[in-house]
N, CA, C and O atoms as a GROMACS GRO file, in nm:
protein
  328
    1UNK      N    1   9.790  12.089   7.114
    1UNK     CA    2   9.910  12.158   7.125
    1UNK      C    3   9.972  12.129   7.262
    1UNK      O    4   9.900  12.128   7.362
    2UNK      N    5  10.089  12.109   7.268
    2UNK     CA    6  10.165  12.081   7.382
    2UNK      C    7  10.192  12.213   7.462
    2UNK      O    8  10.242  12.307   7.400
    3UNK      N    9  10.165  12.227   7.583
    3UNK     CA   10  10.193  12.344   7.666
    3UNK      C   11  10.326  12.327   7.728
    3UNK      O   12  10.360  12.216   7.770
    4UNK      N   13  10.405  12.433   7.738
    4UNK     CA   14  10.540  12.414   7.791
    4UNK      C   15  10.562  12.536   7.882
    4UNK      O   16  10.472  12.616   7.907
    5UNK      N   17  10.693  12.547   7.933
    5UNK     CA   18  10.725  12.669   8.008
    5UNK      C   19  10.713  12.794   7.942
    5UNK      O   20  10.711  12.899   8.007
    6UNK      N   21  10.703  12.794   7.796
    6UNK     CA   22  10.696  12.915   7.723
    6UNK      C   23  10.558  12.970   7.740
    6UNK      O   24  10.545  13.091   7.721
    7UNK      N   25  10.458  12.902   7.773
    7UNK     CA   26  10.328  12.951   7.790
    7UNK      C   27  10.311  13.010   7.930
    7UNK      O   28  10.210  13.075   7.959
    8UNK      N   29  10.412  12.988   8.021
    8UNK     CA   30  10.406  13.046   8.158
    8UNK      C   31  10.516  13.154   8.160
    8UNK      O   32  10.618  13.137   8.093
    9UNK      N   33  10.499  13.263   8.235
    9UNK     CA   34  10.601  13.360   8.272
    9UNK      C   35  10.683  13.413   8.147
    9UNK      O   36  10.805  13.423   8.152
   10UNK      N   37  10.613  13.446   8.040
   10UNK     CA   38  10.674  13.502   7.927
   10UNK      C   39  10.672  13.644   7.935
   10UNK      O   40  10.749  13.707   7.862
   11UNK      N   41  10.584  13.715   8.025
   11UNK     CA   42  10.578  13.850   8.052
   11UNK      C   43  10.632  13.879   8.190
   11UNK      O   44  10.581  13.834   8.293
   12UNK      N   45  10.735  13.955   8.187
   12UNK     CA   46  10.818  13.987   8.301
   12UNK      C   47  10.771  14.146   8.337
   12UNK      O   48  10.756  14.230   8.249
   13UNK      N   49  10.752  14.171   8.466
   13UNK     CA   50  10.734  14.306   8.493
   13UNK      C   51  10.859  14.388   8.495
   13UNK      O   52  10.967  14.329   8.502
   14UNK      N   53  10.855  14.510   8.490
   14UNK     CA   54  10.980  14.593   8.479
   14UNK      C   55  11.059  14.572   8.611
   14UNK      O   56  11.182  14.572   8.612
   15UNK      N   57  10.984  14.553   8.721
   15UNK     CA   58  11.053  14.546   8.855
   15UNK      C   59  11.105  14.403   8.887
   15UNK      O   60  11.184  14.383   8.979
   16UNK      N   61  11.057  14.309   8.810
   16UNK     CA   62  11.095  14.173   8.846
   16UNK      C   63  11.232  14.143   8.817
   16UNK      O   64  11.280  14.169   8.707
   17UNK      N   65  11.301  14.086   8.913
   17UNK     CA   66  11.458  14.054   8.890
   17UNK      C   67  11.459  13.927   8.799
   17UNK      O   68  11.402  13.824   8.833
   18UNK      N   69  11.529  13.939   8.677
   18UNK     CA   70  11.538  13.833   8.602
   18UNK      C   71  11.668  13.748   8.629
   18UNK      O   72  11.781  13.798   8.625
   19UNK      N   73  11.644  13.625   8.655
   19UNK     CA   74  11.764  13.548   8.688
   19UNK      C   75  11.758  13.417   8.599
   19UNK      O   76  11.661  13.399   8.525
   20UNK      N   77  11.856  13.331   8.607
   20UNK     CA   78  11.851  13.210   8.524
   20UNK      C   79  11.722  13.128   8.563
   20UNK      O   80  11.657  13.071   8.475
   21UNK      N   81  11.689  13.123   8.685
   21UNK     CA   82  11.582  13.036   8.733
   21UNK      C   83  11.445  13.103   8.704
   21UNK      O   84  11.348  13.027   8.703
   22UNK      N   85  11.424  13.230   8.680
   22UNK     CA   86  11.299  13.284   8.661
   22UNK      C   87  11.268  13.288   8.507
   22UNK      O   88  11.154  13.319   8.472
   23UNK      N   89  11.366  13.258   8.411
   23UNK     CA   90  11.346  13.238   8.281
   23UNK      C   91  11.280  13.094   8.242
   23UNK      O   92  11.303  12.993   8.309
   24UNK      N   93  11.208  13.093   8.142
   24UNK     CA   94  11.154  12.960   8.097
   24UNK      C   95  11.280  12.871   8.047
   24UNK      O   96  11.387  12.916   8.008
   25UNK      N   97  11.246  12.745   8.056
   25UNK     CA   98  11.364  12.644   8.012
   25UNK      C   99  11.397  12.668   7.873
   25UNK      O  100  11.516  12.666   7.841
   26UNK      N  101  11.302  12.692   7.779
   26UNK     CA  102  11.330  12.710   7.645
   26UNK      C  103  11.303  12.852   7.609
   26UNK      O  104  11.189  12.897   7.623
   27UNK      N  105  11.406  12.931   7.561
   27UNK     CA  106  11.384  13.076   7.535
   27UNK      C  107  11.362  13.098   7.389
   27UNK      O  108  11.428  13.044   7.300
   28UNK      N  109  11.259  13.185   7.369
   28UNK     CA  110  11.231  13.226   7.233
   28UNK      C  111  11.303  13.362   7.216
   28UNK      O  112  11.366  13.411   7.311
   29UNK      N  113  11.295  13.421   7.103
   29UNK     CA  114  11.357  13.548   7.082
   29UNK      C  115  11.312  13.660   7.174
   29UNK      O  116  11.384  13.753   7.211
   30UNK      N  117  11.179  13.640   7.209
   30UNK     CA  118  11.118  13.736   7.296
   30UNK      C  119  11.180  13.735   7.444
   30UNK      O  120  11.201  13.838   7.508
   31UNK      N  121  11.204  13.614   7.485
   31UNK     CA  122  11.266  13.589   7.623
   31UNK      C  123  11.409  13.626   7.620
   31UNK      O  124  11.461  13.684   7.715
   32UNK      N  125  11.481  13.590   7.502
   32UNK     CA  126  11.613  13.629   7.493
   32UNK      C  127  11.637  13.783   7.498
   32UNK      O  128  11.742  13.830   7.544
   33UNK      N  129  11.548  13.850   7.457
   33UNK     CA  130  11.548  14.002   7.461
   33UNK      C  131  11.564  14.042   7.616
   33UNK      O  132  11.633  14.139   7.647
   34UNK      N  133  11.504  13.973   7.702
   34UNK     CA  134  11.504  14.007   7.843
   34UNK      C  135  11.638  14.001   7.908
   34UNK      O  136  11.661  14.064   8.011
   35UNK      N  137  11.729  13.924   7.848
   35UNK     CA  138  11.864  13.902   7.894
   35UNK      C  139  11.964  13.973   7.808
   35UNK      O  140  12.082  13.942   7.819
   36UNK      N  141  11.928  14.064   7.724
   36UNK     CA  142  12.015  14.139   7.637
   36UNK      C  143  12.053  14.079   7.514
   36UNK      O  144  12.153  14.123   7.456
   37UNK      N  145  11.989  13.985   7.467
   37UNK     CA  146  12.022  13.920   7.333
   37UNK      C  147  11.928  13.976   7.227
   37UNK      O  148  11.808  13.949   7.234
   38UNK      N  149  11.976  14.053   7.130
   38UNK     CA  150  11.893  14.104   7.028
   38UNK      C  151  11.844  13.994   6.943
   38UNK      O  152  11.897  13.883   6.938
   39UNK      N  153  11.731  14.032   6.869
   39UNK     CA  154  11.663  13.940   6.781
   39UNK      C  155  11.775  13.884   6.674
   39UNK      O  156  11.778  13.763   6.647
   40UNK      N  157  11.854  13.967   6.622
   40UNK     CA  158  11.948  13.922   6.525
   40UNK      C  159  12.052  13.835   6.570
   40UNK      O  160  12.097  13.744   6.501
   41UNK      N  161  12.098  13.868   6.703
   41UNK     CA  162  12.197  13.775   6.760
   41UNK      C  163  12.135  13.652   6.798
   41UNK      O  164  12.199  13.549   6.782
   42UNK      N  165  12.010  13.646   6.850
   42UNK     CA  166  11.940  13.523   6.879
   42UNK      C  167  11.941  13.432   6.750
   42UNK      O  168  11.973  13.314   6.761
   43UNK      N  169  11.910  13.483   6.638
   43UNK     CA  170  11.899  13.388   6.520
   43UNK      C  171  12.036  13.361   6.466
   43UNK      O  172  12.058  13.260   6.398
   44UNK      N  173  12.129  13.449   6.493
   44UNK     CA  174  12.272  13.417   6.447
   44UNK      C  175  12.321  13.296   6.537
   44UNK      O  176  12.383  13.201   6.489
   45UNK      N  177  12.288  13.308   6.670
   45UNK     CA  178  12.328  13.191   6.751
   45UNK      C  179  12.247  13.066   6.710
   45UNK      O  180  12.304  12.958   6.715
   46UNK      N  181  12.124  13.073   6.671
   46UNK     CA  182  12.037  12.968   6.642
   46UNK      C  183  12.083  12.895   6.520
   46UNK      O  184  12.070  12.773   6.507
   47UNK      N  185  12.142  12.978   6.425
   47UNK     CA  186  12.192  12.918   6.299
   47UNK      C  187  12.331  12.867   6.310
   47UNK      O  188  12.380  12.807   6.214
   48UNK      N  189  12.399  12.887   6.419
   48UNK     CA  190  12.530  12.836   6.428
   48UNK      C  191  12.532  12.685   6.464
   48UNK      O  192  12.492  12.650   6.575
   49UNK      N  193  12.572  12.603   6.381
   49UNK     CA  194  12.563  12.458   6.400
   49UNK      C  195  12.664  12.402   6.501
   49UNK      O  196  12.656  12.286   6.542
   50UNK      N  197  12.757  12.487   6.538
   50UNK     CA  198  12.862  12.444   6.639
   50UNK      C  199  12.808  12.430   6.778
   50UNK      O  200  12.860  12.350   6.856
   51UNK      N  201  12.696  12.509   6.816
   51UNK     CA  202  12.647  12.505   6.953
   51UNK      C  203  12.556  12.394   6.970
   51UNK      O  204  12.511  12.335   6.872
   52UNK      N  205  12.526  12.362   7.090
   52UNK     CA  206  12.438  12.241   7.128
   52UNK      C  207  12.317  12.296   7.218
   52UNK      O  208  12.253  12.219   7.290
   53UNK      N  209  12.291  12.428   7.210
   53UNK     CA  210  12.179  12.485   7.288
   53UNK      C  211  12.065  12.537   7.217
   53UNK      O  212  11.979  12.600   7.280
   54UNK      N  213  12.054  12.517   7.089
   54UNK     CA  214  11.940  12.561   7.003
   54UNK      C  215  11.863  12.441   6.962
   54UNK      O  216  11.912  12.329   6.950
   55UNK      N  217  11.739  12.474   6.941
   55UNK     CA  218  11.639  12.364   6.895
   55UNK      C  219  11.540  12.425   6.807
   55UNK      O  220  11.493  12.536   6.836
   56UNK      N  221  11.506  12.366   6.708
   56UNK     CA  222  11.403  12.406   6.617
   56UNK      C  223  11.285  12.311   6.634
   56UNK      O  224  11.304  12.190   6.622
   57UNK      N  225  11.168  12.360   6.661
   57UNK     CA  226  11.038  12.286   6.666
   57UNK      C  227  10.946  12.349   6.557
   57UNK      O  228  10.897  12.461   6.572
   58UNK      N  229  10.927  12.272   6.446
   58UNK     CA  230  10.848  12.324   6.337
   58UNK      C  231  10.936  12.442   6.281
   58UNK      O  232  11.056  12.428   6.259
   59UNK      N  233  10.864  12.563   6.259
   59UNK     CA  234  10.938  12.674   6.213
   59UNK      C  235  10.998  12.771   6.336
   59UNK      O  236  11.068  12.870   6.318
   60UNK      N  237  10.958  12.724   6.455
   60UNK     CA  238  11.006  12.807   6.573
   60UNK      C  239  11.146  12.768   6.616
   60UNK      O  240  11.184  12.651   6.607
   61UNK      N  241  11.224  12.865   6.664
   61UNK     CA  242  11.366  12.832   6.722
   61UNK      C  243  11.363  12.871   6.859
   61UNK      O  244  11.304  12.972   6.898
   62UNK      N  245  11.432  12.785   6.940
   62UNK     CA  246  11.439  12.817   7.092
   62UNK      C  247  11.590  12.790   7.132
   62UNK      O  248  11.668  12.720   7.068
   63UNK      N  249  11.615  12.850   7.233
   63UNK     CA  250  11.760  12.837   7.303
   63UNK      C  251  11.727  12.760   7.437
   63UNK      O  252  11.639  12.799   7.513
   64UNK      N  253  11.799  12.654   7.459
   64UNK     CA  254  11.769  12.583   7.586
   64UNK      C  255  11.857  12.667   7.692
   64UNK      O  256  11.979  12.683   7.682
   65UNK      N  257  11.781  12.713   7.789
   65UNK     CA  258  11.829  12.812   7.898
   65UNK      C  259  11.955  12.758   7.963
   65UNK      O  260  12.058  12.825   7.964
   66UNK      N  261  11.947  12.632   8.018
   66UNK     CA  262  12.068  12.589   8.108
   66UNK      C  263  12.184  12.561   8.019
   66UNK      O  264  12.297  12.588   8.058
   67UNK      N  265  12.164  12.511   7.904
   67UNK     CA  266  12.279  12.479   7.808
   67UNK      C  267  12.339  12.605   7.766
   67UNK      O  268  12.462  12.613   7.755
   68UNK      N  269  12.257  12.712   7.739
   68UNK     CA  270  12.308  12.839   7.694
   68UNK      C  271  12.397  12.907   7.802
   68UNK      O  272  12.505  12.958   7.774
   69UNK      N  273  12.346  12.904   7.928
   69UNK     CA  274  12.420  12.963   8.038
   69UNK      C  275  12.546  12.888   8.070
   69UNK      O  276  12.646  12.947   8.110
   70UNK      N  277  12.541  12.753   8.050
   70UNK     CA  278  12.664  12.683   8.070
   70UNK      C  279  12.766  12.712   7.966
   70UNK      O  280  12.886  12.718   7.993
   71UNK      N  281  12.715  12.730   7.837
   71UNK     CA  282  12.814  12.773   7.721
   71UNK      C  283  12.859  12.911   7.757
   71UNK      O  284  12.978  12.938   7.739
   72UNK      N  285  12.780  12.999   7.806
   72UNK     CA  286  12.828  13.146   7.836
   72UNK      C  287  12.938  13.131   7.944
   72UNK      O  288  13.040  13.199   7.933
   73UNK      N  289  12.922  13.050   8.042
   73UNK     CA  290  13.022  13.034   8.152
   73UNK      C  291  13.152  12.987   8.082
   73UNK      O  292  13.259  13.042   8.111
   74UNK      N  293  13.146  12.895   7.997
   74UNK     CA  294  13.257  12.851   7.929
   74UNK      C  295  13.334  12.943   7.851
   74UNK      O  296  13.457  12.946   7.859
   75UNK      N  297  13.268  13.020   7.775
   75UNK     CA  298  13.325  13.114   7.670
   75UNK      C  299  13.363  13.236   7.734
   75UNK      O  300  13.456  13.297   7.680
   76UNK      N  301  13.308  13.289   7.846
   76UNK     CA  302  13.334  13.415   7.905
   76UNK      C  303  13.415  13.401   8.031
   76UNK      O  304  13.477  13.500   8.070
   77UNK      N  305  13.422  13.283   8.101
   77UNK     CA  306  13.494  13.264   8.220
   77UNK      C  307  13.448  13.373   8.331
   77UNK      O  308  13.522  13.420   8.417
   78UNK      N  309  13.327  13.400   8.315
   78UNK     CA  310  13.266  13.500   8.419
   78UNK      C  311  13.155  13.442   8.492
   78UNK      O  312  13.039  13.480   8.475
   79UNK      N  313  13.189  13.349   8.575
   79UNK     CA  314  13.092  13.270   8.657
   79UNK      C  315  13.013  13.373   8.731
   79UNK      O  316  13.069  13.471   8.780
   80UNK      N  317  12.882  13.353   8.740
   80UNK     CA  318  12.791  13.439   8.813
   80UNK      C  319  12.762  13.570   8.743
   80UNK      O  320  12.712  13.659   8.810
   81UNK      N  321  12.783  13.587   8.632
   81UNK     CA  322  12.768  13.704   8.551
   81UNK      C  323  12.611  13.737   8.547
   81UNK      O  324  12.573  13.853   8.559
   82UNK      N  325  12.523  13.633   8.529
   82UNK     CA  326  12.390  13.661   8.522
   82UNK      C  327  12.324  13.638   8.667
   82UNK      O  328  12.204  13.657   8.684
   0.00000   0.00000   0.00000
C-alpha cells in the first residue's frame, strides 16, 4: 500500500490552528470537515465533473488541497479567507 500525506496529520487537536499548509495535500471527507465542508457537500463537489480538484482512487474520493483553495479564491474573490 502506498503511504501518503493522508497517513500523516489526519488528527488535529482542537487547539491546533488549521491552515492551508497544515492540511494534507489530498483531503478525504474527514479532513474536509475540519475546514467546514460537510460530508454531503464533499461528495457533491466530488461528483461535479466541471471541477478539476477531485480525484478518485479505487472507491475513495479525494480533493486536491491546493487546487481546491485556488478554485475557492476564484469563485469567492475572498483572498486570504482561509
